N, C-alpha and C positions, 0 to 999 in steps of 0.2 A: 407064679401067681395062679390062682385057681379059676380066674375068670378071664374071658376075652374082652368083656366090657371094661373099658378104661376106667369108668367111675368105680366099679367094684374093686379094681386093683388099687385105686387111690384110697378108697374107704378101708380096705384091708390094712393099709399102712397107718390109719389113724392111731394115735396113742391109746393105751388102755384107759387112761384118765380122761374121759370125755368132757369133764368140766374144766380142764386146763384151757388156757387161752390159745386159740388158733390164729386169730387175726386181731390186731390192735390198730385202730384208725388214728393216725398221727394228726389228722386235720379235721376230725369230727368229735364233738363233745357229747357225752351221754347225759341223761337227765340228772345224774348225781354230781355233775360237774367235772368228772374225770373223762379220760379218752373213751370213745365208744369201743367196746370189746365184744368179740364173738368167740364162744367156746367151740370145741370140736363137736359137742352135742348140738349146738346151734346149727352148724353146717350139716350134720346128719339129719336133723329134724326138718330144717328149712328146705333142703334139697328134696327130701321125701315128699313134703307137702306140695312143692312146685311140680314135681314129677307126677304126683297124683292128679293135680289140676290138668296137666297136659293130657294125661290118659283119659280123664273124664270127658274130653272133647271128642272122643271117638275118631281120631285122625287116622288116615291111611298109614300103613307101614312105610317107613322111610321119609315121612313128612319133614320138611325143613322148617326150623324155628329161627326166625331172624331177630336180631337185637340191634337196635339203633339207639343206644342209651349212653348216658355218661358213665364213667367208671364208678362203681360202687361194689361193696361186698355182695349185695343182693344180685347185682348183674353177674358176678362170678358164680353165685349160687344157681342162677338161671342156667348158665352154661353147664354146670355139673348136673343139674336136674334133667336137662335135655339128653345128656349121655345116659343118665340113670334110667330114663324112660325109654331109651332106645331110638330116639329120633336124631335128626341131623342138625347141628348148630351152624348158624350163619351169622358171624359177627360183621357189623357194618360200622365204619368210622362215623362218629357223631358229627363230624364236619361235612359229611356228604350233603349236598343240596338236592333240590327236587329232581333235576334232570338226571343226576347220577343215581339217586335212589330209585327212580322210576325204572332205569335200566336193570339194576340188580334185582328188583322185585319181579319184573316181568321175566327175567332170565331164570331166576331160581325158583319162582313160584312158591314162596313159603306159605304154609297153611296158617301159621301164626306169626305175627309181627309184634314186637314189644318196642315202644318208643317213649321218649320223654313226654310228660303231660303237656308241656308248652308247645310241642310240635304235633300233638294229636290231630288237629284239624287238617293240615295239609298232608301229613304222612298217611293217615287213615284213608283219605280220599284216593291217594295213589294206590294204596294196598287193595282197597275194595274194588277199584276199577280193574286191577290186574287179577282179581279172583281170590285174593287172600280171605280166608273165612273169619279169622279172629284178629283183632288189634287190641292189645292191652297197653297200659301205661306203667312206667316205672321211673320214679324220680330219685334224685340224689339223697333226699331227706327220708327215704324209706317209706314213701307214700306211693299211691297209684293203684289202679284197678287190678294189676297182676297180684300184688300182695293181698289186697282185699279179698279177691276170689280164692287165693290159696289158703287164707286163714281158716276156712271151714273144712279143709281137707285133712285126711289122716296123716299123722307123722310117721307112719310105718309103710315101708315100701321095699320090695325085693327088686334089685336091679335087673333090667331086661337081659335076657340071654342073647348075647351077641357073639358073632364069630370075628376072628382077627381081621378079616378082609371086609367086614361090614363098614359102611360109610359112617363116619362120626362127625365130620365137619367139612364145610366148603369155605375156602378163603379166596376172595377175589384178588387177583394181582392188580398192580397199579394201572396197567393199561396205557403206558406211555407211548406205545406204538400200536394203535388200533384198539379194538374192543377188549375190555377187561375180561379175563378168563377166570373161571372158578376152579381152583385146585381142589380135588377131592381127596381128603385124608381119612384113612381108616382108623379104627380102634387099634389095630396092630401097628400102623405107622406111628401113632402118637405114643403108645405104651413102650414100644421097643426103643424109641429115642429117649424117653424119660428114664428108663432103666439104665441105658448106656451112660447118660450124663450123670445119674446119681453116683455111679461108680467112678467115672472118669474125673468128675469134679470133687470127688472125695467128700460128699455130703456126710456130716457127722451128727451124732446125737448132741443136742444143744445148739445146733446152728439156728440162727435167726436171720430171715431174709428181709431186707428193705425193698418193698415192692413199690416202685415209683414210675412204672411204665404203663401205657395204655393197655387195655385188654381186648382190643379188636384185632390184634396182630400176633404173629407167632411168638415174638420175644416175650411179651408180657402175659399173654393168655396161656401159652403152652410151656415155654422153657422155664419161665420164672414160677408160675403157679404150680405146674406139675412137679417141679423140683422140690418146692417146700412141702406140698401135700404128700408126695411119695416118701418124703423123709420124716413126716410127722413134725415139721418145723413150724414154729410161730412165724407169722408175717407181720411186719410193721407196714401199714398200708397208707399210701399217699394217694388220695383222689386226684390231686394236682401236685405237680413237681414244684418244689420251692427249695433252692439250693441250701440256704442257711438252715432251714428246718431239717433237711436230710443230713447235713453235717452233724447237727445236734443229736441225731439218732444213731450215729455211727457207734457211740459208746455202748449202745444196747443191742447191737447186731453183730453179725459175722460175715454176711454175704450181701453184696450189692450188685445188681445188674442194671446197666444203662446203655444208651446210645451215645455216640461221641459228643453230641450236642450237650448232653447232661454233664459229661465230664468237663467240658470246656466251661460251662456255667459254674460248676463247683470250684474249678480252678480260679475263677475270678473272685472268690471269697477269701478274705484274710483268715477266716476261721479254719481253713483246711491246713492241718499240721499233722506231723507224725503222731503227736499225742492224741489228737482227735480221732485218729484211725487205729489206736493201739489195740482195740479188741477185735478189729476186722480181720478176717481170714482171707477173703477172696473178693476181688473186683473184676467183673466180667463186662466186656464191651462187644457189641455187635449191631447188626441191622444197617450199618453204613461203615465205610472205611474210617479207621482211626488214624489221624495224622501222626507221624513219628514224633513230631514236636509235642503233641498232647501226651503221648506215651512216655516220653522222657520227662516232661514237666510233672506228670503225675508221680513218677518215681521220686523225683527230687522233693516234691511238696508233701507227699503222703508217706513215703517210705515203703510203698507197695508197688508191685509190678502188675499192670493190668493184663488179664488174660483175654486175648482177642480170639473170637471164633467166627465161623462162617456158616451161613445157612440161608435158606430161602423158603417161601411159602410152599413150594412144591415138594420140598425134601426135608423140612425141619433142619436140624443141625447136621452139618457134613464134616466139619473139621474143627479142631481146637488146639490152641497152644496148650502145653502140658500144665496140669494143676500141681502135681507133686514134683518136687525137685528131682527125685530119682528117675522120673520119666523124661527129663530133658529141660531145656531152657525155654523161657518165653521170649520170643524174638520179635521186637517191634517191626511193623511193616509186613508181618506174615500172619497167617491164620492157622498155623500149625499143620500137623499131619492129619490124615483122615481119621474119623472116629473108628473105634473097634467095630467090626462088622460092616463098615461102609467101604466100598471100593471107589477109588477116585483116579482118573487118568487125564492126561493132557494130550490132545491130538491136533495134528495139522489140518489145514483145509481139505487135504486129500484123504483124510482118515488115518494117516500113518502116525505112530507114536512120536511125540516130541522128545528130543534129547534133554538131558539135565539142564535146567536154567533156560530152556528154549520156550518162547511164548507160544501158546496155542489155546485151543478151546477146551474148557473144563467139562468133563462128563462123569457121571456118577451112577452107582446102583447100590441097592441095599434095602433092608426091611423098612427103612424110613421114607423111601421114595414113593410118592403118590401114584395112584393108579391111572390118572389122566385128568383132563379138563371136562368140567360139567357140560354135557351135551355138545361136545366138540370132538368127535372121534377122529376127524381128519387132522385137526390141529394136534391132537394127542399123538397120532401116528408120526407126524412130522418132527415132533420134539424128542422122539426116541430113535436111537440108531438101530440098524437091522439086528444087531446082537444084544439089544435090550438095555443099553445105557441111556440115561436121561441127559439131554444136552442142556446144560444150565443156562447157556447164553452168556456166561462169563468167560473172560479171557485171563489166563494166568500162567504161572510157571512153577515147577517143582524143583527144589534144590537137591543137593546130594543126600540130605537127610529126610527127603520127602516132605519138607515143610512147603506149604502152598503160599504163594504170593498172588494176590488178585491185581491184575493190571487194569481191568475195567470190563464194561459190558461189550459184547461183540457188536451190538448195534451202535456203540459209541466210537468204534474204530473209524478213523478218518483215512480215506485213501486220497492223497493229494499228489497229482502228477504221476500216479502209478505207484507211489510209495505208501507203505503202511505207517500211520502215525498213531501211537497209543497215547491217549490223553493223560493217563496217570503219570507217564514219564515226564511230559511237559509240566504238569502240575507239581511234580516233585521238585523241579528246578525253580519254578516260580515261588513255591512255598518257602524255599531256603533264602530268598532274597530279602534284604533289609526292608522293613516296613510292610511286608506282605503278611497278612493274617491267614488267608486261604485263597484258593483259586479254583476255577473250573474251566476246562478246555473242551470246545465242541468244534464240529465241522459244519460249514455252511456251503451252499452251492456257489461255484465259481466258474466263469465261462471258459477259462483256460485250463485250470487244474482239476476240474471236476468238483473237488471240495477244497476249501481253504480253511486253515486253522485259525480259530478265533478264541481269545481268552477273556475271562472276566476275573477280576481280582478284587479283594476286599482289603482295605488298609488297616493296619493296627491303630489303636487309639493314639491320637496326636501325630500320626505319621501322614505324610503327603506322598502320593504315588503319581508317577508320570508314565503313561502307557508306552510312549516312544522310548523312554529310557530303559524300561524293562525289556523291550524288544531288542534294543542295542546290546544289553547284557546277555540275553539269550543267544544272540548271534555269535558271541565269543565262546559259547558253551556247547552248543548242539548243532547238528547239520541244518543247513538253511531250510530244507523242505519241511522241517519240524517247527520252525519258528512261526509264531502267530503273525498273521498279516495285520491284525489289530488287537489291542488289549484295552478293554473297557474297565474303568474303576467304578465299582458299585458299593453302595452302603451295606448290602448284604446279598448273599446268594439265595435264589429261590429254593425252598426246601419243602418236603412233604412232612406229614405228622411224625414220621420216624426219624427225621433229620437227614434223609437222603437228598442230595442236591438234584433238583429237577432240571436236568440238562435239556429235556425236550422243550421247556419253556425258553431257555436261552437260544436254542436253535430256531424256534419260531420267531423270537424277537429280532434275530439278525438274518432271517431267511433271505431278504432282498438286499443285503449289504453290498454285494458285488454284481447285482443284476445289471 
């Protein structure tokens, strides 16, 4: 590519026919009664006008542009326009409330904030109090002051000249243990990962992506959007995920990316059949662990094998099960080998390498790895080893074929009576038991053992579970120090917007259980 600016590289990949459809909205209707459609020319002109609007504000170099909006094609255009103009994009989950948003605004100090019109009153108050200069509105129905102001701008714009290590975006981590941290991602980080995945996942001419993910997160904003744009592929766009509607669009598409929760919801629909998936080429899952049962059920119901991959906000994608059969088998319960150009190792607590299949701390390095946390130099230094590897905070093991299996987060490790207990191991036994849909295992304070193992389980429809009976079964299967002291039956596990189980909430709920 001739540009370090990520947007310029994406635009270079636009098809020569700019009037071809780039994005078709599956759940929005145009004035003619058909689906709302955007051509490649619309993306080119719209991003130019938005970029020119931002430049007209005379913002300082490196200004952050924050977006607290619902998913829309215009919101995607805003992201691309920020890159195009050479500023830094800051996506914020629309579900964030006042206290959360106040922290992000004060920490990142965006020069511009774009929010939904319905939230303008309270959001603009927070922003102006924190020193933000401009607050615009952007709504799902393509209205708002952002588009009104951009309408008078020129639709010609030359992308800003950016270097590969120039900052492109800041993504805040979930902050389950202390203050949320802003991961700084460069144009080079984003572009290198997009180019690697384009080849590894065998993006082809004629591929069509179903985009049903949110765009405040790595998966939907970077992995999915960049993949389609870099390949010049049409996107079928869902502002809101609806499983039956997604299944109905499989016949028009070839690629689908989802989190495990989306796959579970699609599996609940009778319309999922091999015939419904006949034109599909690739199903990708990430952002949270995929249960082996879901992996196998999907094979049986759809005739396709899900490709599971592994990544995080600080590193983008790190590893992936193979796409092409010649490259190897997709193995359930693993996230495959490291991506080309990415180095991955598993080390013990003392920094020594782990043997094959030995559990340890996952560390990585490569062109995809971020430069550090926004305004947290000491935290950044702590998260890198002396020889320059990023400590992911995940615990896992590599098999003899260098396929990685994630055991859990290091912070989720339970030390009970001096013994290490890995929650994922206990969860795997619980999930195999009759009547158990899913489970989550955490450690809580205990006066004798330091930490005690506690489990939460969700029953399958029409099944009845008894916590004591599950404990009795586990005692026949695993060492006693691993067996939960108590098992709670819940209607559902607490999850964040990307489907990850929020174990911190379970720990907080049962903090005083053995006090």
